C-alpha positions as a Markdown table, in Angstrom:
| # | Residue | x | y | z |
|---|---|---|---|---|
| 1 | Met | -44.4 | -19.2 | 28.2 |
| 2 | Thr | -42.6 | -16.9 | 25.9 |
| 3 | Arg | -40.9 | -15.1 | 28.8 |
| 4 | Thr | -39.7 | -18.4 | 30.2 |
| 5 | Lys | -38.1 | -19.4 | 26.9 |
| 6 | Gln | -36.5 | -15.9 | 26.7 |
| 7 | Leu | -35.1 | -16.3 | 30.2 |
| 8 | Ile | -33.8 | -19.8 | 29.5 |
| 9 | Arg | -32.2 | -18.6 | 26.4 |
| 10 | Arg | -30.5 | -15.7 | 28.1 |
| 11 | Val | -29.3 | -17.9 | 30.9 |
| 12 | Trp | -27.7 | -20.3 | 28.3 |
| 13 | Gln | -26.1 | -17.3 | 26.4 |
| 14 | Asp | -24.6 | -16.0 | 29.7 |
| 15 | Phe | -23.4 | -19.5 | 30.7 |
| 16 | Tyr | -21.8 | -19.9 | 27.2 |
| 17 | Leu | -20.2 | -16.6 | 27.5 |
| 18 | Val | -18.7 | -17.4 | 30.9 |
| 19 | Ile | -17.3 | -20.7 | 29.7 |
| 20 | Ile | -15.6 | -18.9 | 26.6 |
| 21 | Met | -14.2 | -16.3 | 28.8 |
| 22 | Ala | -12.9 | -18.9 | 31.3 |
| 23 | Phe | -11.1 | -20.8 | 28.6 |
| 24 | Leu | -9.5 | -17.6 | 27.3 |
| 25 | Tyr | -8.4 | -16.0 | 30.5 |
| 26 | Ala | -8.0 | -18.9 | 33.1 |
| 27 | Pro | -4.5 | -19.8 | 31.8 |
| 28 | Ile | -3.4 | -16.1 | 32.1 |
| 29 | Val | -4.9 | -15.8 | 35.6 |
| 30 | Thr | -3.0 | -18.9 | 36.5 |
| 31 | Met | 0.2 | -17.6 | 35.2 |
| 32 | Met | -0.2 | -14.3 | 37.0 |
| 33 | Val | -0.9 | -16.2 | 40.2 |
| 34 | Leu | 2.2 | -18.2 | 39.8 |
| 35 | Ser | 4.3 | -15.1 | 39.3 |
| 36 | Phe | 3.6 | -14.2 | 43.0 |
| 37 | Asn | 4.2 | -17.8 | 44.3 |
| 38 | Ser | 7.3 | -18.1 | 46.3 |
| 39 | Ser | 7.6 | -21.8 | 45.4 |
| 40 | Lys | 8.8 | -22.9 | 42.0 |
| 41 | Ser | 6.1 | -25.6 | 42.1 |
| 42 | Arg | 3.1 | -25.1 | 39.8 |
| 43 | Thr | 0.9 | -27.1 | 42.0 |
| 44 | Gln | 1.8 | -25.9 | 45.5 |
| 45 | Trp | 1.4 | -22.4 | 47.0 |
| 46 | Gly | 4.4 | -21.4 | 48.9 |
| 47 | Gly | 3.3 | -17.9 | 49.9 |
| 48 | Phe | 3.2 | -14.4 | 48.3 |
| 49 | Thr | 6.4 | -12.9 | 47.1 |
| 50 | Leu | 7.8 | -10.3 | 44.7 |
| 51 | Asp | 11.2 | -12.0 | 44.3 |
| 52 | Trp | 10.5 | -13.2 | 40.8 |
| 53 | Tyr | 9.8 | -9.6 | 39.6 |
| 54 | Ala | 13.0 | -8.5 | 41.3 |
| 55 | Gln | 14.9 | -11.3 | 39.6 |
| 56 | Met | 13.3 | -10.2 | 36.2 |
| 57 | Phe | 14.4 | -6.7 | 36.4 |
| 58 | Ala | 17.9 | -7.7 | 37.7 |
| 59 | Ser | 18.4 | -10.3 | 34.8 |
| 60 | Arg | 20.6 | -8.9 | 32.1 |
| 61 | Asn | 19.4 | -11.4 | 29.5 |
| 62 | Ile | 15.7 | -10.4 | 30.1 |
| 63 | Met | 16.4 | -6.7 | 30.0 |
| 64 | Ser | 18.5 | -7.1 | 26.9 |
| 65 | Ala | 15.8 | -9.0 | 25.2 |
| 66 | Leu | 13.1 | -6.5 | 26.3 |
| 67 | His | 15.2 | -3.7 | 24.9 |
| 68 | Asn | 15.8 | -5.4 | 21.6 |
| 69 | Thr | 12.1 | -6.3 | 21.3 |
| 70 | Leu | 10.9 | -2.8 | 21.9 |
| 71 | Leu | 13.6 | -1.1 | 19.7 |
| 72 | Ile | 12.9 | -3.5 | 16.8 |
| 73 | Ala | 9.2 | -3.2 | 17.2 |
| 74 | Phe | 9.3 | 0.7 | 17.2 |
| 75 | Leu | 11.8 | 1.1 | 14.4 |
| 76 | Ser | 10.2 | -1.5 | 12.1 |
| 77 | Ala | 6.7 | -0.1 | 12.8 |
| 78 | Leu | 7.9 | 3.5 | 12.1 |
| 79 | Ile | 9.8 | 2.7 | 8.9 |
| 80 | Ala | 7.0 | 0.4 | 7.7 |
| 81 | Thr | 4.5 | 3.1 | 8.4 |
| 82 | Val | 6.4 | 5.6 | 6.3 |
| 83 | Ile | 7.0 | 3.2 | 3.4 |
| 84 | Gly | 3.5 | 1.7 | 3.6 |
| 85 | Thr | 1.7 | 5.1 | 3.6 |
| 86 | Ala | 3.7 | 6.2 | 0.5 |
| 87 | Ala | 3.0 | 2.9 | -1.2 |
| 88 | Ala | -0.8 | 3.2 | -0.4 |
| 89 | Ile | -0.9 | 6.8 | -1.8 |
| 90 | Gly | 0.8 | 5.6 | -5.0 |
| 91 | Ile | -1.5 | 2.6 | -5.3 |
| 92 | Ser | -4.6 | 4.7 | -4.8 |
| 93 | Ser | -3.6 | 7.0 | -7.7 |
| 94 | Met | -3.3 | 4.1 | -10.1 |
| 95 | Lys | -5.8 | 2.8 | -12.6 |
| 96 | Gln | -8.1 | -0.1 | -11.7 |
| 97 | Val | -6.2 | -3.0 | -13.2 |
| 98 | Pro | -2.7 | -2.3 | -11.8 |
| 99 | Lys | -4.3 | -1.3 | -8.5 |
| 100 | Thr | -6.1 | -4.6 | -8.2 |
| 101 | Leu | -2.9 | -6.5 | -9.1 |
| 102 | Leu | -0.8 | -4.7 | -6.5 |
| 103 | Met | -3.4 | -5.2 | -3.8 |
| 104 | Gly | -3.5 | -8.8 | -4.6 |
| 105 | Ile | 0.3 | -8.9 | -4.2 |
| 106 | Thr | 0.0 | -7.0 | -1.0 |
| 107 | Asn | -2.3 | -9.6 | 0.5 |
| 108 | Ile | 0.0 | -12.6 | -0.4 |
| 109 | Pro | 2.5 | -12.0 | 2.5 |
| 110 | Met | -0.4 | -11.8 | 5.0 |
| 111 | Leu | -1.9 | -15.1 | 3.7 |
| 112 | Asn | 1.5 | -16.8 | 3.5 |
| 113 | Ala | 2.8 | -19.0 | 6.3 |
| 114 | Asp | 5.2 | -17.3 | 8.7 |
| 115 | Ile | 7.6 | -20.3 | 8.5 |
| 116 | Val | 7.8 | -19.9 | 4.6 |
| 117 | Thr | 8.5 | -16.1 | 5.0 |
| 118 | Gly | 11.0 | -16.7 | 7.6 |
| 119 | Ile | 13.0 | -19.4 | 5.7 |
| 120 | Ser | 12.8 | -17.2 | 2.5 |
| 121 | Leu | 14.2 | -14.2 | 4.2 |
| 122 | Met | 17.0 | -16.3 | 5.8 |
| 123 | Leu | 18.0 | -17.8 | 2.5 |
| 124 | Ala | 17.9 | -14.2 | 0.9 |
| 125 | Phe | 20.2 | -12.9 | 3.6 |
| 126 | Ile | 22.6 | -15.8 | 3.1 |
| 127 | Ala | 22.6 | -15.4 | -0.6 |
| 128 | Phe | 23.6 | -11.7 | -0.4 |
| 129 | Gly | 26.2 | -12.5 | 2.2 |
| 130 | Ile | 24.4 | -10.5 | 5.0 |
| 131 | Ser | 25.4 | -11.7 | 8.4 |
| 132 | Met | 22.6 | -12.5 | 10.8 |
| 133 | Gly | 21.9 | -10.1 | 13.6 |
| 134 | Phe | 19.9 | -7.0 | 14.7 |
| 135 | Lys | 19.8 | -5.6 | 11.2 |
| 136 | Thr | 18.4 | -8.7 | 9.6 |
| 137 | Ile | 15.6 | -8.9 | 12.2 |
| 138 | Leu | 14.8 | -5.2 | 11.6 |
| 139 | Ile | 14.7 | -5.7 | 7.8 |
| 140 | Ser | 12.5 | -8.8 | 8.1 |
| 141 | His | 10.0 | -7.0 | 10.5 |
| 142 | Ile | 9.8 | -4.1 | 8.1 |
| 143 | Thr | 9.1 | -6.4 | 5.2 |
| 144 | Phe | 6.2 | -8.3 | 6.9 |
| 145 | Asn | 4.8 | -5.1 | 8.4 |
| 146 | Ile | 4.4 | -3.0 | 5.3 |
| 147 | Pro | 1.3 | -4.9 | 4.0 |
| 148 | Tyr | -0.5 | -4.2 | 7.3 |
| 149 | Val | 0.1 | -0.5 | 6.9 |
| 150 | Ile | -1.0 | -0.4 | 3.3 |
| 151 | Leu | -4.2 | -2.2 | 4.1 |
| 152 | Ser | -4.9 | 0.2 | 7.1 |
| 153 | Val | -4.3 | 3.3 | 5.1 |
| 154 | Met | -6.1 | 2.4 | 1.9 |
| 155 | Pro | -9.6 | 2.6 | 3.3 |
| 156 | Lys | -8.9 | 6.1 | 4.6 |
| 157 | Leu | -7.6 | 7.2 | 1.2 |
| 158 | Lys | -10.8 | 6.0 | -0.4 |
| 159 | Gln | -12.7 | 8.3 | 1.8 |
| 160 | Thr | -10.7 | 11.4 | 1.0 |
| 161 | Ser | -11.6 | 13.7 | -1.9 |
| 162 | Arg | -9.0 | 14.5 | -4.4 |
| 163 | Ser | -10.7 | 17.8 | -5.1 |
| 164 | Thr | -9.6 | 19.4 | -1.7 |
| 165 | Tyr | -6.0 | 18.5 | -2.6 |
| 166 | Glu | -6.3 | 20.0 | -6.1 |
| 167 | Ala | -8.0 | 23.1 | -4.6 |
| 168 | Ala | -5.2 | 23.6 | -2.2 |
| 169 | Met | -2.7 | 23.4 | -5.1 |
| 170 | Asp | -4.8 | 25.9 | -7.1 |
| 171 | Leu | -4.6 | 28.3 | -4.2 |
| 172 | Gly | -0.8 | 28.2 | -4.3 |
| 173 | Ala | 0.2 | 25.5 | -2.0 |
| 174 | Gly | 3.1 | 23.2 | -2.9 |
| 175 | Pro | 2.5 | 19.5 | -3.3 |
| 176 | Val | 4.3 | 18.6 | 0.0 |
| 177 | Tyr | 2.5 | 21.3 | 1.9 |
| 178 | Ala | -0.9 | 20.5 | 0.4 |
| 179 | Phe | -0.4 | 16.9 | 1.3 |
| 180 | Phe | 0.5 | 17.4 | 5.0 |
| 181 | Lys | -2.3 | 20.1 | 5.5 |
| 182 | Val | -5.1 | 18.5 | 3.5 |
| 183 | Val | -4.6 | 14.8 | 2.8 |
| 184 | Phe | -2.5 | 13.7 | 5.8 |
| 185 | Pro | -5.0 | 14.9 | 8.5 |
| 186 | Asp | -7.8 | 12.8 | 6.8 |
| 187 | Ile | -5.7 | 9.6 | 6.6 |
| 188 | Leu | -4.1 | 10.0 | 10.1 |
| 189 | Pro | -6.3 | 7.5 | 11.8 |
| 190 | Gly | -5.5 | 4.9 | 9.3 |
| 191 | Val | -1.7 | 5.7 | 9.5 |
| 192 | Leu | -1.9 | 5.4 | 13.4 |
| 193 | Ser | -3.9 | 2.1 | 13.1 |
| 194 | Gly | -1.2 | 0.8 | 10.7 |
| 195 | Phe | 1.6 | 1.9 | 13.0 |
| 196 | Leu | 0.0 | 0.2 | 16.1 |
| 197 | Leu | -0.8 | -3.0 | 14.2 |
| 198 | Ala | 2.8 | -3.1 | 12.8 |
| 199 | Phe | 4.1 | -2.6 | 16.3 |
| 200 | Thr | 2.0 | -5.3 | 17.8 |
| 201 | Met | 2.8 | -7.8 | 15.0 |
| 202 | Ser | 6.5 | -7.1 | 15.5 |
| 203 | Leu | 6.3 | -7.3 | 19.2 |
| 204 | Asp | 4.6 | -10.7 | 19.0 |
| 205 | Asp | 6.6 | -12.3 | 16.2 |
| 206 | Phe | 8.6 | -15.5 | 16.8 |
| 207 | Ile | 9.0 | -17.6 | 13.8 |
| 208 | Ile | 10.4 | -15.0 | 11.4 |
| 209 | Thr | 12.6 | -13.6 | 14.1 |
| 210 | His | 13.8 | -17.2 | 15.0 |
| 211 | Phe | 15.1 | -17.8 | 11.3 |
| 212 | Thr | 16.7 | -14.3 | 10.9 |
| 213 | Arg | 18.2 | -13.4 | 14.2 |
| 214 | Gly | 21.5 | -15.3 | 14.1 |
| 215 | Ala | 23.5 | -15.9 | 17.2 |
| 216 | Gly | 24.1 | -13.5 | 20.1 |
| 217 | Ile | 20.8 | -11.6 | 20.0 |
| 218 | Asn | 17.5 | -12.4 | 21.6 |
| 219 | Thr | 14.0 | -11.0 | 21.6 |
| 220 | Leu | 11.3 | -11.8 | 24.3 |
| 221 | Ser | 9.8 | -14.4 | 22.0 |
| 222 | Thr | 13.1 | -16.2 | 21.3 |
| 223 | Leu | 14.1 | -16.0 | 24.9 |
| 224 | Ile | 10.9 | -17.5 | 26.2 |
| 225 | Tyr | 11.2 | -20.3 | 23.6 |
| 226 | Ser | 14.7 | -21.1 | 24.8 |
| 227 | Glu | 13.4 | -21.1 | 28.4 |
| 228 | Val | 10.6 | -23.5 | 27.5 |
| 229 | Arg | 13.2 | -26.0 | 26.3 |
| 230 | Arg | 15.2 | -25.8 | 29.5 |
| 231 | Gly | 12.4 | -25.3 | 31.8 |
| 232 | Ile | 10.6 | -22.0 | 32.5 |
| 233 | Arg | 11.8 | -19.9 | 35.5 |
| 234 | Pro | 9.1 | -18.1 | 37.5 |
| 235 | Ser | 10.7 | -14.8 | 36.5 |
| 236 | Met | 9.3 | -15.4 | 33.0 |
| 237 | Tyr | 5.8 | -15.6 | 34.5 |
| 238 | Ala | 6.5 | -12.2 | 36.0 |
| 239 | Leu | 7.6 | -10.9 | 32.6 |
| 240 | Ser | 4.6 | -12.2 | 30.9 |
| 241 | Thr | 2.4 | -10.7 | 33.6 |
| 242 | Val | 4.0 | -7.3 | 33.1 |
| 243 | Ile | 3.5 | -7.5 | 29.4 |
| 244 | Phe | -0.1 | -8.5 | 29.7 |
| 245 | Leu | -0.9 | -5.7 | 32.1 |
| 246 | Ala | 0.8 | -3.1 | 29.9 |
| 247 | Val | -1.2 | -4.3 | 26.9 |
| 248 | Leu | -4.4 | -4.3 | 29.0 |
| 249 | Ala | -3.7 | -0.7 | 30.2 |
| 250 | Leu | -3.1 | 0.5 | 26.6 |
| 251 | Leu | -6.3 | -1.2 | 25.4 |
| 252 | Leu | -8.4 | 0.5 | 28.2 |
| 253 | Val | -6.8 | 3.9 | 27.5 |
| 254 | Ser | -7.4 | 3.6 | 23.8 |
| 255 | Asn | -11.0 | 2.5 | 24.3 |
| 256 | Phe | -12.1 | 4.9 | 27.1 |
| 257 | Ala | -10.1 | 8.0 | 26.6 |
| 258 | Pro | -12.1 | 9.2 | 23.5 |
| 259 | Arg | -15.4 | 8.7 | 25.4 |
| 260 | Lys | -14.3 | 10.9 | 28.2 |
| 261 | Lys | -13.3 | 13.6 | 25.8 |
| 262 | Ala | -16.6 | 13.4 | 24.1 |
């Protein structure tokens, strides 16, 4: 009787898991299938084609938006990683009260609604007379990425021992040399995690970009939004499929490459 109950429970657990996975990935699979459909109809199959992928790579608007998105994501993640790592090191050396206060302030932008952050940044740029464009998007992305880097680096800093840094200083190493040879290797996983998280958040952002981009510049998120209002072309299905497969490939490499080395 016990084995029967366990079997029934396992069947229900597997069925529940299948249902959840179907809700999560059925829309993505549908989009991928439509990207190979020669017909523009979403309900009729017109045959297999790669024309939408050819149109995607031939489209100047899509390629420009893709270039802007990747460039902004990389630059904002890199700059935010440098600033956030330095800020995390400074916060970790503070006393308990100011450290707790600054960590609370760091969490506010993450808990704040994106629309509030986007409108606030837009009003700040207008107040200082900064014209909307590439630089305002970059500044905005750096601003909301810094807290993610700080919160990624802080746990690694807590795991490091200050005595090793002080020992390197006692042996004649300079502060910068001791940091990069002793401290930085220990916090490197947190720095890389912060960079990847910042890159992903910048790549995926729409609301803040929408309020701070101005006219004449598009990212993938704003381009797709404009396409939704006018009617999505199948080439956007192809673009979304390429992005999904690229992210999936990076996820597989990051998860399985360390196991192979081990």
